[in-house]
Backbone bond lengths (Angstrom), bond angles and torsions (degrees), N, CA, C in turn:
res aa  C-N    CA-C-N  psi(-1)  N-CA   C-N-CA  omega(-1)  CA-C   N-CA-C  phi
1 X - - - 1.455 - - 1.448 111.79 -
2 X 1.335 116.40 134.43 1.463 120.48 -177.08 1.494 112.64 -77.53
3 X 1.309 116.62 167.35 1.533 126.32 -174.92 1.578 108.61 -63.38
4 X 1.226 116.46 -43.28 1.456 121.14 -177.34 1.561 110.55 -65.03
5 X 1.294 121.25 -41.83 1.449 125.70 175.16 1.520 111.04 -60.42
6 X 1.374 114.03 -47.87 1.433 121.51 178.57 1.614 110.21 -55.73
7 X 1.300 117.00 -44.96 1.464 118.35 -176.14 1.522 109.28 -71.48
8 X 1.280 122.47 -37.71 1.491 123.50 172.43 1.539 113.04 -57.36
9 X 1.370 116.08 -43.99 1.505 117.79 176.45 1.473 114.75 -63.62
10 X 1.336 115.41 -42.51 1.447 119.64 -176.58 1.648 106.35 -66.54
11 X 1.280 118.01 -41.29 1.485 117.85 177.69 1.518 108.44 -67.25
12 X 1.190 123.01 -38.77 1.432 123.96 -177.93 1.442 110.75 -68.22
13 X 1.384 121.72 -40.14 1.532 127.64 178.75 1.487 105.13 -66.26
14 X 1.319 121.47 -44.58 1.407 124.61 -176.09 1.568 107.74 -63.26
15 X 1.314 116.74 -43.39 1.472 117.28 -179.09 1.519 110.70 -66.68
16 X 1.313 121.51 -33.63 1.433 120.63 178.30 1.464 111.85 -67.71
17 X 1.335 115.43 -44.31 1.429 120.86 175.77 1.461 117.22 -55.95
18 X 1.402 116.65 -43.65 1.421 124.96 176.57 1.499 111.42 -62.08
19 X 1.282 117.40 -41.74 1.435 124.44 -174.57 1.600 106.42 -72.04
20 X 1.298 115.27 -43.64 1.547 115.51 173.14 1.508 113.56 -59.86
21 X 1.261 117.15 -47.32 1.535 121.70 178.59 1.527 110.89 -56.71
22 X 1.383 119.38 -43.52 1.400 122.38 177.96 1.480 112.91 -65.51
23 X 1.333 118.68 -39.24 1.456 121.04 179.51 1.626 108.04 -65.56
24 X 1.305 118.84 -44.94 1.432 123.76 179.68 1.572 108.70 -56.98
25 X 1.353 113.56 -50.05 1.449 115.31 -176.74 1.553 109.75 -64.90
26 X 1.238 123.20 -41.33 1.449 123.03 176.76 1.626 111.08 -58.14
27 X 1.272 114.03 -44.86 1.473 120.72 -178.80 1.534 108.19 -60.03
28 X 1.376 119.14 -49.59 1.347 121.48 -175.71 1.510 112.24 -70.68
29 X 1.294 122.43 -32.17 1.399 122.20 172.99 1.470 114.42 -71.70
30 X 1.264 122.40 -30.19 1.452 125.69 172.25 1.462 112.88 -66.47
31 X 1.456 115.93 -34.20 1.508 115.72 -177.61 1.522 108.82 -88.04
32 X 1.321 120.08 -13.50 1.460 123.65 -174.98 1.635 114.04 -69.66
33 X 1.239 113.01 -27.46 1.472 117.03 -177.28 1.566 109.71 85.29
34 X 1.269 113.80 -163.93 1.542 118.47 -170.70 1.420 115.75 -62.94
35 X 1.397 120.13 -38.88 1.494 124.57 -178.25 1.431 112.25 -68.03
36 X 1.305 121.88 -21.57 1.455 120.12 -179.87 1.558 112.36 90.01
37 X 1.313 119.66 -3.40 1.463 123.53 178.92 1.518 107.55 -127.75
38 X 1.307 113.42 149.96 1.435 115.06 -179.34 1.593 107.17 -83.00
39 X 1.390 116.10 141.10 1.491 117.89 -176.79 1.526 106.18 -146.42
40 X 1.318 114.87 169.44 1.548 121.32 171.39 1.446 104.67 -97.34
41 X 1.324 112.86 147.68 1.512 121.22 176.98 1.464 109.83 -59.98
42 X 1.314 112.56 140.43 1.519 118.89 174.67 1.516 108.08 -115.76
43 X 1.338 116.85 150.29 1.372 123.08 175.70 1.500 112.60 -60.38
44 X 1.406 117.04 151.26 1.480 117.40 179.08 1.539 112.47 -59.80
45 X 1.353 118.44 151.11 1.485 115.72 179.62 1.477 115.70 -57.29
46 X 1.309 119.79 145.16 1.397 125.49 -175.81 1.552 114.86 79.95
47 X 1.422 114.74 0.47 1.499 116.24 179.31 1.501 109.29 -79.96
48 X 1.294 120.00 141.98 1.529 117.85 177.94 1.465 113.83 -106.58
49 X 1.445 115.87 -2.74 1.408 119.65 -178.27 1.514 113.02 -84.25
50 X 1.304 118.28 134.09 1.442 122.10 174.71 1.495 111.88 -77.60
51 X 1.325 117.97 157.82 1.488 117.20 179.22 1.496 108.14 -62.11
52 X 1.285 120.85 141.16 1.488 123.31 178.06 1.538 113.07 -69.07
53 X 1.311 116.28 138.32 1.456 119.24 171.44 1.416 107.59 -111.48
54 X 1.383 113.00 135.30 1.436 124.06 -177.73 1.429 109.62 -93.64
55 X 1.364 119.33 116.55 1.444 125.32 176.76 1.509 112.02 -79.80
56 X 1.326 127.78 131.63 1.439 122.43 179.51 1.463 107.76 -75.00
57 X 1.346 114.58 141.55 1.489 119.58 179.69 1.480 108.13 -115.27
58 X 1.289 119.63 135.78 1.524 122.25 -179.24 1.526 107.87 -66.38
59 X 1.332 112.01 135.33 1.461 119.54 177.93 1.513 110.13 -110.78
60 X 1.288 116.04 -2.43 1.508 118.32 176.46 1.529 108.71 -138.89
61 X 1.317 113.62 145.16 1.408 120.82 -173.09 1.554 111.24 -122.97
62 X 1.279 121.16 155.53 1.400 123.60 177.40 1.580 111.04 -124.04
63 X 1.422 110.19 117.96 1.427 114.76 -176.15 1.586 108.57 -100.68
64 X 1.296 110.25 130.39 1.578 116.09 177.26 1.574 108.53 -121.16
65 X 1.282 115.63 161.20 1.394 114.29 176.02 1.597 109.72 174.28
66 X 1.323 114.03 -171.41 1.377 123.64 175.46 1.563 114.74 -135.80
67 X 1.332 113.51 136.39 1.465 115.79 170.59 1.549 107.89 -92.44
68 X 1.296 117.63 122.75 1.541 117.69 -177.45 1.506 105.23 -103.92
69 X 1.265 114.02 113.32 1.496 125.70 177.30 1.532 104.09 -88.55
70 X 1.385 114.68 116.90 1.399 120.08 -177.30 1.544 115.08 -81.43
71 X 1.327 119.81 158.80 1.414 122.75 -178.77 1.486 108.37 -54.75
72 X 1.280 116.67 146.69 1.485 119.47 -178.96 1.513 109.15 96.91
73 X 1.426 118.24 -27.55 1.424 122.88 176.67 1.463 110.29 -104.42
74 X 1.252 119.61 -2.65 1.473 123.54 179.68 1.570 111.40 -116.95
75 X 1.270 111.83 162.24 1.452 120.82 175.55 1.509 112.25 -55.70
76 X 1.334 120.11 122.91 1.489 121.77 -178.39 1.476 114.71 -73.10
77 X 1.318 117.81 159.82 1.462 124.19 174.12 1.459 117.91 82.15
78 X 1.297 115.09 15.52 1.531 118.57 177.38 1.439 112.54 -93.42
79 X 1.354 116.27 150.97 1.471 119.16 -174.25 1.537 110.04 -104.10
80 X 1.352 113.69 152.30 1.433 121.71 -179.97 1.520 111.41 -46.59
81 X 1.325 118.36 135.39 1.484 122.57 175.72 1.557 111.65 84.49
82 X 1.296 117.32 -5.51 1.574 120.61 -178.02 1.510 105.59 -95.96
83 X 1.382 113.28 160.25 1.434 123.06 173.16 1.503 109.92 -59.91
84 X 1.311 113.02 144.13 1.492 121.39 179.39 1.546 110.85 -138.24
85 X 1.374 115.50 169.82 1.408 121.79 -179.00 1.488 110.93 -157.56
86 X 1.351 118.92 167.18 1.409 124.79 -179.99 1.604 108.41 -63.50
87 X 1.329 112.09 154.23 1.517 117.95 177.38 1.503 111.13 -77.17
88 X 1.224 115.39 135.80 1.532 122.72 172.44 1.567 109.89 -52.06
89 X 1.341 111.99 -55.30 1.459 115.00 -173.24 1.568 105.06 -89.29
90 X 1.227 120.43 147.03 1.471 122.18 -178.87 1.551 112.96 100.91
91 X 1.349 117.54 -8.07 1.380 120.95 172.33 1.553 113.02 81.26
92 X 1.280 118.21 30.75 1.412 121.51 179.65 1.526 112.49 -116.38
93 X 1.307 117.33 12.06 1.463 115.48 -175.86 1.559 113.23 -78.51
94 X 1.369 115.69 -2.96 1.427 116.81 170.05 1.571 114.06 -81.25
95 X 1.232 118.74 -4.63 1.548 123.59 178.38 1.552 104.22 -96.13
96 X 1.321 114.44 91.31 1.413 125.35 179.61 1.464 110.92 -144.68
97 X 1.353 116.88 169.79 1.551 120.31 173.07 1.492 105.24 -60.11
98 X 1.321 109.62 137.78 1.499 119.78 179.37 1.531 115.35 92.55
99 X 1.366 118.26 -13.77 1.402 119.73 175.93 1.535 111.43 -59.16
100 X 1.325 117.85 144.69 1.390 122.97 -169.40 1.508 110.30 -82.41
101 X 1.405 118.41 138.15 1.428 127.57 174.96 1.519 103.87 -114.06
102 X 1.449 114.33 124.43 1.499 119.14 -178.55 1.394 107.42 -121.19
103 X 1.335 121.10 138.50 1.460 128.54 177.78 1.428 106.61 -116.47
104 X 1.431 116.82 122.09 1.533 121.39 177.70 1.496 110.38 -109.84
105 X 1.264 118.26 152.87 1.474 121.85 172.81 1.534 110.42 -82.78
106 X 1.279 114.64 -179.58 1.470 123.48 179.67 1.621 113.50 -57.06
107 X 1.401 109.88 -26.13 1.463 113.33 179.81 1.477 110.91 -88.75
108 X 1.307 122.91 -6.53 1.385 127.70 178.55 1.508 116.03 95.62
109 X 1.390 112.59 0.52 1.439 119.64 178.34 1.492 109.33 -70.31
110 X 1.296 119.06 144.31 1.499 125.42 173.26 1.617 107.00 -74.58
111 X 1.279 112.33 120.24 1.556 114.47 -178.82 1.598 112.64 -117.67
112 X 1.437 107.95 -2.36 1.551 109.51 177.21 1.516 107.72 -176.13
113 X 1.375 113.02 147.91 1.399 120.24 -178.55 1.594 107.17 -136.26
114 X 1.357 114.38 153.09 1.421 121.30 174.98 1.481 104.40 -155.25
115 X 1.323 114.64 -172.92 1.561 125.55 177.66 1.458 110.43 -133.22
116 X 1.371 111.48 153.17 1.441 118.84 171.92 1.482 110.20 -73.82
117 X 1.369 115.44 139.38 1.430 122.43 171.45 1.497 110.94 -84.12
118 X 1.308 118.82 -177.56 1.425 126.38 -179.40 1.534 110.15 -57.18
119 X 1.317 117.84 134.66 1.435 119.26 178.18 1.518 108.47 -85.36
120 X 1.339 112.80 148.38 1.514 120.58 -179.40 1.542 106.78 -136.92
121 X 1.316 115.65 140.00 1.411 121.40 174.35 1.496 109.14 -66.24
122 X 1.315 117.24 109.47 1.540 117.72 -178.04 1.513 112.75 -104.68
123 X 1.270 116.64 -3.66 1.466 123.40 173.31 1.507 110.57 -166.72
124 X 1.393 114.36 163.69 1.477 113.57 -177.27 1.538 117.47 -59.60
125 X 1.415 112.92 -13.63 1.446 120.09 -177.69 1.491 117.20 -108.66
126 X 1.354 115.83 10.84 1.431 114.32 -175.01 1.478 115.39 -173.78
127 X 1.362 113.16 169.18 1.408 126.65 -177.15 1.550 109.07 -128.49
128 X 1.341 115.22 126.82 1.482 115.98 -178.19 1.591 111.35 -110.37
129 X 1.359 115.49 136.65 1.463 123.65 -175.57 1.659 101.88 -117.72
130 X 1.221 117.13 113.65 1.460 119.60 176.06 1.568 110.97 -74.91
131 X 1.334 113.23 150.92 1.444 119.37 170.27 1.497 111.92 -149.42
132 X 1.351 114.38 162.38 1.456 123.21 172.38 1.548 110.22 -143.93
133 X 1.301 113.23 134.55 1.424 121.24 173.74 1.542 110.00 -123.78
134 X 1.288 116.45 111.88 1.469 120.82 -172.40 1.486 111.18 -99.33
135 X 1.315 116.08 169.78 1.450 124.25 173.83 1.556 114.56 59.66
136 X 1.261 117.31 38.93 1.435 124.53 174.17 1.506 111.80 -77.04
137 X 1.299 119.26 125.49 1.508 122.24 178.54 1.577 106.74 -77.74
138 X 1.367 110.93 163.62 1.425 118.16 177.19 1.517 109.37 -64.94
139 X 1.384 119.02 132.53 1.401 120.55 178.45 1.563 104.78 -146.76
140 X 1.351 118.38 164.40 1.419 119.77 -178.58 1.569 109.99 -78.91
141 X 1.395 114.68 -34.99 1.466 119.27 178.96 1.508 109.88 -139.58
142 X 1.360 118.14 149.69 1.454 124.29 178.32 1.513 105.64 -129.13
143 X 1.338 114.34 128.76 1.448 124.64 177.36 1.536 104.96 -108.58
144 X 1.378 115.84 131.87 1.524 120.95 -174.99 1.494 103.20 -111.64
145 X 1.330 114.67 124.42 1.500 119.13 171.08 1.499 112.62 -121.59
146 X 1.351 115.38 134.70 1.446 122.02 -178.62 1.474 110.04 -114.35
147 X 1.282 118.63 127.00 1.525 129.12 179.08 1.503 107.04 41.58
148 X 1.344 116.14 58.23 1.468 128.92 174.40 1.558 110.75 61.21
149 X 1.262 118.61 18.73 1.480 120.70 175.56 1.631 110.40 -97.48
150 X 1.331 113.02 130.23 1.508 113.23 177.64 1.471 110.71 -55.29
151 X 1.336 117.56 146.39 1.431 121.07 -177.29 1.447 111.06 -133.09
152 X 1.347 116.49 -178.93 1.478 117.75 179.73 1.419 115.54 -73.50
153 X 1.367 115.74 164.47 1.450 120.17 174.88 1.594 108.67 -113.94
154 X 1.248 110.67 147.92 1.589 118.57 -175.61 1.510 105.67 -130.32
155 X 1.331 118.93 138.30 1.420 118.06 173.13 1.491 110.17 -81.77
156 X 1.316 123.57 164.85 1.384 127.59 177.25 1.494 107.12 -54.11
157 X 1.297 118.59 -48.11 1.446 122.79 -173.65 1.586 110.53 -64.55
158 X 1.383 117.24 -34.47 1.458 119.37 177.56 1.508 108.39 -67.26
159 X 1.294 120.67 -44.56 1.474 120.37 178.40 1.454 113.11 -65.58
160 X 1.312 118.73 -38.24 1.489 119.93 176.08 1.609 109.97 -60.52
161 X 1.323 118.13 -43.03 1.456 121.93 179.34 1.490 111.13 -62.53
162 X 1.285 116.98 -36.28 1.484 123.55 -175.25 1.507 109.52 -88.69
163 X 1.288 123.16 3.24 1.450 124.92 -179.73 1.525 111.97 67.63
164 X 1.237 120.11 28.97 1.485 129.18 176.50 1.597 107.33 60.40
165 X 1.312 114.17 37.05 1.452 120.93 175.21 1.552 112.84 -123.90
166 X 1.302 121.24 126.15 1.485 122.33 -178.88 1.501 107.27 -124.18
167 X 1.333 112.15 162.73 1.512 122.89 170.62 1.493 109.77 -133.09
168 X 1.324 115.68 112.40 1.428 120.52 178.19 1.527 115.96 -102.99
169 X 1.333 118.53 147.22 1.551 118.27 179.90 1.429 107.72 -122.37
170 X 1.342 114.21 144.68 1.509 121.53 177.98 1.550 102.69 -136.33
171 X 1.333 114.75 137.00 1.422 125.76 172.45 1.441 111.53 87.40
172 X 1.327 113.91 -173.19 1.439 120.80 174.10 1.507 118.02 99.00
């Protein structure tokens, strides 16, 4: 590149930088108000109230829990700590890993879904299936259904008190 072209590019770049700086300065001075500097609003003189701070509130909740399938409703002959599933006879074969968990609001609308995890023998008398249903909105009441079986209802306050964790029992 020759010297003449370099000089033109340098002048051109300098001009763009100056123009950009001028625009930024004009915008900032227009936003600054009368004093020429950016500031936060202050309460009127003599006021004793501090500016209000807004605390974020959760708008979605995560429900976790276990469905406890009682002895007699689960496949027999399984050892503690091993995988387990609902008994074929007796009508509990729908309680297995992957079964749907549905949460409904007080109006009956579906507001969340999840699935049961792998069942594990957690005691000599039962099999526990973990589940999680996330992104639940605020509601007055929540009804939990497992594998199309009607389930219990909990108030918002009940779930808050329990840390959004429940334990359900089926069979027995």
